[in-house]
Structure formats: structure tokens, C-alpha cells
C-alpha positions in Angstrom: -10.3 5.0 35.9 -8.0 6.0 38.7 -4.4 6.3 38.0 -2.5 3.4 39.6 1.1 4.1 38.6 2.2 3.5 42.2 1.6 -0.3 40.9 4.6 -2.3 39.3 4.6 -2.1 35.4 3.2 -5.6 34.9 0.0 -4.5 36.5 -0.5 -0.9 35.6 0.6 0.4 32.1 3.3 2.8 31.4 2.7 2.2 27.6 -0.2 2.9 25.3 -1.0 1.6 21.9 -3.5 3.3 19.5 -4.7 1.8 16.3 -5.5 3.7 13.1 -6.9 1.1 10.8 -7.1 3.1 7.6 -5.0 2.4 4.5 -4.9 3.1 0.8 -5.2 -0.6 0.2 -5.0 -4.0 2.1 -1.6 -5.6 1.5 -2.0 -9.3 0.7 0.2 -10.7 3.6 -1.5 -8.3 6.2 -3.5 -9.9 9.0 -4.1 -6.6 11.1 -7.3 -4.9 11.4 -7.1 -2.8 8.4 -9.8 -0.5 6.7 -9.3 0.3 3.1 -11.7 2.1 0.6 -13.8 3.6 3.4 -12.2 7.0 4.0 -15.8 8.5 4.7 -15.4 6.7 8.2 -12.2 8.7 9.2 -13.8 11.8 10.9 -16.2 9.5 12.8 -13.5 7.1 13.7 -11.5 9.9 15.1 -14.4 11.1 17.3 -14.9 7.7 18.4 -11.4 7.1 19.3 -11.5 10.3 21.4 -14.5 8.9 23.2 -12.8 5.6 24.0 -9.9 7.6 25.4 -12.2 9.8 27.5 -13.4 6.5 29.1 -10.1 6.8 31.2 -12.1 9.3 33.2 -9.0 11.5 33.8 -5.6 11.7 31.9 -3.1 8.9 32.5 0.7 9.8 32.1 2.7 7.2 30.2 6.3 6.6 29.1 5.7 5.3 25.7 3.1 5.7 23.0 2.7 3.8 19.8 0.4 4.6 16.8 0.1 1.6 14.6 -2.1 0.4 11.9 -3.1 0.5 9.2 -1.2 3.6 8.2 -1.6 6.4 10.7 0.0 9.0 8.2 -2.7 8.0 5.9 -5.1 10.2 7.8 -5.5 13.7 6.3 -3.4 16.3 8.5 -6.6 17.8 10.0 -8.0 14.4 11.0 -4.6 13.5 12.2 -4.2 16.8 14.3 -7.6 16.1 15.9 -6.7 12.4 16.6 -3.3 13.4 18.2 -4.9 16.1 20.3 -7.1 13.6 21.9 -4.1 11.2 22.6 -2.2 14.2 24.2 -5.1 15.1 26.3 -5.8 11.8 27.8 -2.3 10.1 27.6 0.3 12.9 28.4 3.7 11.7 27.7 6.1 11.9 30.5 9.4 13.8 30.2 11.8 11.7 28.1 9.0 9.6 26.8 9.0 7.9 23.5 6.2 8.6 21.1 6.3 6.3 17.9 4.2 6.3 14.6 4.2 3.8 11.9 4.2 5.0 8.4 4.9 4.0 4.8 7.1 5.9 2.4 4.1 6.9 0.0 2.1 8.4 2.8 4.7 10.8 4.3 4.1 14.4 3.6 5.6 17.5 4.8 2.3 18.6 6.3 1.7 15.3 8.1 5.1 15.2 9.6 4.6 18.7 10.8 1.4 17.6 12.5 3.3 14.6 14.1 6.2 16.8 15.4 3.8 19.5 16.8 2.2 16.7 19.0 5.4 15.3 20.3 6.0 12.5 18.0 9.7 11.7 18.2 10.1 8.3 16.4 9.0 7.0 13.2 8.9 3.4 11.9 8.8 3.4 8.1 7.6 0.2 6.4 10.1 -0.1 3.5 9.9 -3.9 3.2 12.3 -4.2 0.3 14.3 -1.9 -2.0 13.8 -4.2 -5.0 11.0 -2.8 -7.4 10.2 -6.3 -8.5 9.8 -7.7 -5.0 7.4 -5.0 -3.7 4.5 -6.0 -5.9 4.9 -9.6 -4.5 4.1 -8.0 -1.0 1.3 -6.0 -2.7 3.1 -2.7 -1.6 2.2 0.4 -3.6 5.6 2.5 -3.2 8.6 2.2 -4.9 12.3 2.4 -3.9 12.4 5.8 -5.1 10.0 6.9 -2.5 12.1 6.1 0.6 14.7 8.6 0.3 12.3 11.6 0.0 10.1 10.2 2.8 13.1 10.2 5.1 14.1 13.6 4.2 10.8 14.9 5.1 10.7 13.0 8.4 14.2 14.1 9.5 13.5 17.7 9.0 11.5 17.6 12.1 11.9 14.1 13.8 15.2 12.5 14.1 14.6 9.0 15.3 13.8 6.7 12.5 13.4 2.9 12.1 13.2 1.0 8.9 11.1 -2.2 8.7 12.3 -4.9 6.2 10.8 -8.3 5.1 12.9 -11.3 4.1 11.8 -14.7 2.7 9.6 -12.9 0.0 8.6 -15.5 -2.8 11.3 -15.6 -5.4 13.9 -13.5 -3.4 17.5 -14.6 -3.2 20.0 -14.1 -0.6 22.0 -11.5 -2.7 18.8 -9.6 -3.1 18.3 -9.6 0.8 21.9 -8.6 1.4 21.3 -5.7 -1.1 18.2 -4.5 0.9 20.4 -4.6 4.1 22.9 -2.4 2.4 20.4 0.1 1.1 18.8 0.5 4.6 22.1 1.1 6.2 23.0 3.6 3.5 20.1 5.8 4.8 21.7 5.6 8.5 18.4 4.5 10.4 18.7 4.3 14.2 16.7 0.9 14.3 16.1 -1.8 11.7 13.4 -4.4 12.0 13.8 -7.6 9.9 10.7 -9.8 9.7 10.4 -13.3 7.9 7.3 -13.3 5.7 4.6 -15.2 7.2 1.5 -16.7 5.7 -1.1 -15.8 7.9 -4.2 -18.2 7.5 -7.1 -16.5 5.6 -4.9 -13.7 4.0 -4.9 -13.4 0.3 -1.1 -14.3 0.2 -2.0 -17.6 2.2 -4.7 -18.4 -0.3 -2.1 -17.9 -3.2 0.3 -20.3 -1.7 -2.6 -22.7 -1.0 -3.4 -22.7 -4.7 0.2 -22.9 -5.7 0.5 -19.4 -7.2 3.3 -18.4 -5.1 6.1 -20.7 -3.7 7.8 -19.8 -0.4 11.5 -19.8 -0.1 13.0 -22.9 1.4 13.8 -23.0 5.1 17.4 -23.1 4.5 17.2 -20.0 2.5 15.2 -18.2 4.8 17.6 -19.2 7.7 20.4 -17.7 5.7 18.7 -14.6 5.2 18.2 -14.3 8.9 21.7 -14.9 9.9 22.8 -12.4 7.2 20.9 -9.8 8.8 22.4 -10.6 12.2 25.9 -10.6 10.8 25.7 -7.4 8.7 23.7 -5.3 11.2 25.9 -6.4 13.9 28.9 -5.4 12.0 27.4 -2.0 11.4 27.1 -1.4 15.2 23.5 -2.5 15.8 22.5 -4.5 18.8 20.2 -7.5 18.1 18.2 -6.8 21.3 15.2 -9.0 20.1 14.9 -11.8 17.8 13.9 -9.5 14.9 15.0 -6.0 16.0 18.2 -4.3 15.9 19.1 -0.9 17.4 21.9 1.4 17.5 23.0 2.2 21.2 20.3 3.9 23.2 17.8 3.5 20.2 15.7 0.4 21.2 12.0 0.7 20.7 11.1 1.2 24.5 7.4 0.6 23.6 8.0 -2.9 22.2 10.1 -3.7 25.0 6.9 -3.5 27.1 5.5 -6.3 25.1 8.5 -8.5 25.4 8.8 -7.9 29.2 5.1 -9.2 29.3 4.1 -6.0 31.2 1.0 -4.1 31.0 -0.2 -1.6 28.2 -3.2 0.4 27.3 -4.9 -0.2 23.8 -7.4 1.9 21.9 -9.1 1.6 18.7 -10.3 -1.0 16.1 -8.7 -4.4 16.8 -6.5 -2.9 19.6 -5.5 -5.1 22.5 -4.9 -4.1 26.1 -3.3 -5.7 29.2 -4.4 -4.1 32.4 -4.4 -5.5 36.0 -3.7 -9.0 34.7 -6.7 -8.8 32.2 -6.4 -9.0 28.5 -9.1 -7.4 26.3 -9.3 -7.2 22.5 -11.7 -4.6 20.6 -13.7 -5.5 17.7 -11.8 -5.6 14.4 -14.6 -4.1 12.2 -14.2 -0.4 12.2 -17.8 0.3 11.5 -18.9 -1.8 14.3 -16.2 -0.2 16.6 -17.6 3.4 15.7 -21.1 2.3 16.2 -20.5 0.7 19.6 -18.4 3.6 21.0 -20.7 6.3 19.8 -23.6 4.5 21.3 -22.0 4.5 24.6 -21.1 0.7 24.4 -18.0 -1.1 25.0 -15.9 -1.9 22.0 -14.5 -4.9 23.7 -15.4 -8.3 22.4 -13.0 -10.6 23.9 -11.6 -10.7 27.5 -9.5 -13.1 29.4 -7.5 -13.6 32.7 -4.9 -16.3 32.7 -4.1 -18.0 35.9 -1.0 -17.1 37.9 1.1 -20.0 36.5 -0.1 -19.4 33.0 1.0 -15.8 33.3 4.2 -17.0 34.5 4.8 -19.4 31.6 3.7 -16.9 29.0 6.3 -14.6 30.5 9.1 -17.1 29.9 8.0 -17.6 26.3 7.8 -13.8 25.5 10.8 -12.6 27.6 13.1 -15.3 26.1 12.9 -13.5 22.8 15.0 -10.6 24.2 18.8 -10.4 24.5 18.2 -9.7 28.0 16.5 -13.1 28.2 14.6 -14.1 31.5 16.3 -12.6 34.5 15.6 -14.8 37.4 15.3 -12.3 40.2 13.1 -10.0 38.2 10.9 -13.1 37.0 10.2 -14.1 40.5 9.3 -10.5 41.4 6.9 -10.2 38.4 5.3 -13.6 38.7 5.8 -15.0 42.0 7.2 -18.1 40.6 10.6 -19.8 40.6 12.0 -19.9 37.0 13.8 -23.2 37.5 10.8 -24.8 39.1 8.6 -24.0 36.2 11.0 -25.2 33.4 12.6 -28.3 35.2 15.0 -30.2 33.3 14.3 -28.9 30.0 16.6 -26.1 30.8 19.7 -28.0 31.3 19.0 -30.0 28.1 18.5 -26.8 25.8 21.9 -25.5 27.4 23.7 -28.6 26.7 22.3 -28.6 23.1 23.7 -24.9 22.6 20.2 -23.4 22.2 20.4 -21.5 25.5 23.0 -19.9 27.8 22.7 -19.8 31.7 25.0 -17.6 33.7 23.0 -18.1 37.0 21.4 -14.5 36.7 19.6 -15.1 33.6 18.7 -17.4 30.7 19.4 -16.3 27.1 19.0 -17.6 23.6 22.2 -18.4 21.9 22.7 -17.5 18.1 21.6 -21.1 17.4 18.7 -20.6 19.6 17.5 -17.4 18.1 17.1 -19.2 14.7 14.3 -21.5 16.4 13.2 -18.9 18.9 9.5 -19.2 18.4 9.2 -23.0 18.9 12.0 -23.0 21.7 10.1 -20.1 23.6 6.9 -22.0 23.6 8.7 -25.5 24.7 10.6 -23.9 27.4 7.6 -21.9 28.8 4.9 -24.4 28.4 6.6 -27.8 28.0 
């Protein structure tokens, strides 16, 4: 594949995602492509991922790399080393680039962190979810609050930039418990905090438990209160809410995820990975054994592909970019999509501004605080009508 970095970032990727599906177990709320109890596939998977990367034909330099999962740090250090060697070969990181890896407190080891650091990883996103021992089992998490501190100590000996992921709206969770989680997270001095409302993805064990009445979701009012509490407390601590669910200290935004929220292009490799290159979206098979078989047989792991019309891409860009604190900048939007923002959204814009859900300073349209509370539905309504 020829390097087309002369093209704008919404056509040719400056970012790459790599999926590591292996986990110690599959959490009940997780809808990602995860492989648990099949560690015998790890070596073959690393080989297959290297083969898929080799499909680039020649190395392609990128500005950001993100290893997600699954739990990338679940890989034994030798397998992790081999995997990252292939990543560095085919996706060399440009100077000043961001190299992120997702992890869990119980999977962090000194040897594993040493491998990450040796291959240029400079940011770790730690899935803490909660600091309450009684809430973690409701999320089917295996670590305890006592694992977080030692994990952070191991990471920070070699990698300074750390993000913590938290989940609110856990069944039975109270606002004071959530506020205590925020305080506990801040006490560790993270550079970035992600706060996600618990979602009940159809088909997951958690969704089935809700359908059977075995778990009761928190009320919408309580969930809204938790969301606003996060914005207030993290804002008071000096964090910028640069996306609906993400907060960063100055200069510590997740640059990789900003690619998604800008609706720009990105590479994707591994089980279940998505890619968006030259206006085409593709998705790999979600079954790890099937992925390995296909790639090692010289077949494509892609099972789904689509190319939106120019207007569909433009409307999708509105819906995605609106989640950012930067909002939808009119001039950049026209350059990226070829469409006039106001011509697409019509009278809906003035109505949402009048309702106090959006602000419009002429240069860009942004969510207000009220708007962020209904961001998902508002972004779709504004973009698609």
C-alpha cells in the first residue's frame, strides 16, 4: 500500500488502532471482540497480526497508535514483545507521537511495563471502573481497589502519562459512592480521566440480567446527577472536558481518540478492528480463531465494508464532531466534507440554540452544558434530522 500522507487526514490515516482480544475473562457488560480461556491462540494471533500489518507493503509512519482490547497487557511479555516489534516495524511512530495501551490493574507487571516502554509506549489507559469493592463484582471485574496503587507505581516508573477509566450508573450505585470514586481517582494524580455511563449492550450477560429483572439500572435522574458531578469535580481539579465523556489536564488529551471524534481516517488491525481509509469503512471478523485462520491462509480478515455517500459522510461528521468541546468548526467542516454546515442542518440549529442546547459564535457550533447531557440524541438529530 503506497504511503499517501500527502493527502488530508480525513482521507489518509495518521492514526492506527490494534486490537488484542485476549482477557482473563469476559466482563458481563462488555460488547467488544474479546477472547477468554483460549490462551493457546496467543502465539498464532501475534503471528497473524504481524501478517496483516505486513499487508501494508511498506512501513507507514503515523502520529498516534492505540492498543486496545481485550487486555493488551494480558499477553505474556515475550508475546507482547513480539507483537510490538511488528507494530514498530510497520507503523513507525513519528517524533512527538502518542502511543497508548489499554490495561487493567491486575494485568500490570513490572516486566510487562518494561516491554511497553522499550517499544515506545508513552501513555497507559487503566480500566479502574470503580474504587468500591462491592461495585466491582457487579461489573464482573476481577481486580480490587487495592490493586490500583501498585499498578500505577509500576507504570509510572517507566511511563509517565496515565489515564484512568471510571464507570458510573452501576446498579445500586449512589451519588456519594460516585463522588468518592472521583476523589479516589484524583488522589492518584492522573493526566486524563474518562467517565462512562454504564450501557446495557444487547446480547451481553448484563443486558440479559436486566431483561430478567436480576439487576435494576439506576434512574435517569441519578445517572444525570453522576454525570454532572463528574464535570463539576474534574473541572474544579483543572481538567478540561474536551469530549462528552473525557477530561484531560492541559496538553494531555488523547490525541488518538480525537481522530475518531474529528471523523478522520485511521488504520485498524486485529480481531474485530475497524478501519476508515480513503472514505471506505471496513470491519474485521470478530472471532479470533477465524481471524487467525483467514490471515494465515492469505485471505482477507475483512467481513464488512461500506462507503457512505458524500452527504452521508458530512452528516456523520456533524454527529461525531459535536461531541467535542471544539464542536463543529464551519470552515474546517466545509474543507473536510465539501458541504456547507448551515445548509445541512437548516432551521434545527436556531431552535437548539434557542433551547439552550447549543451555542453558535459564527465560527463553530458547540454543545452547552445542558446539551452535553443529551449529547447522543442531539448529535444524531442535528446531523441527520
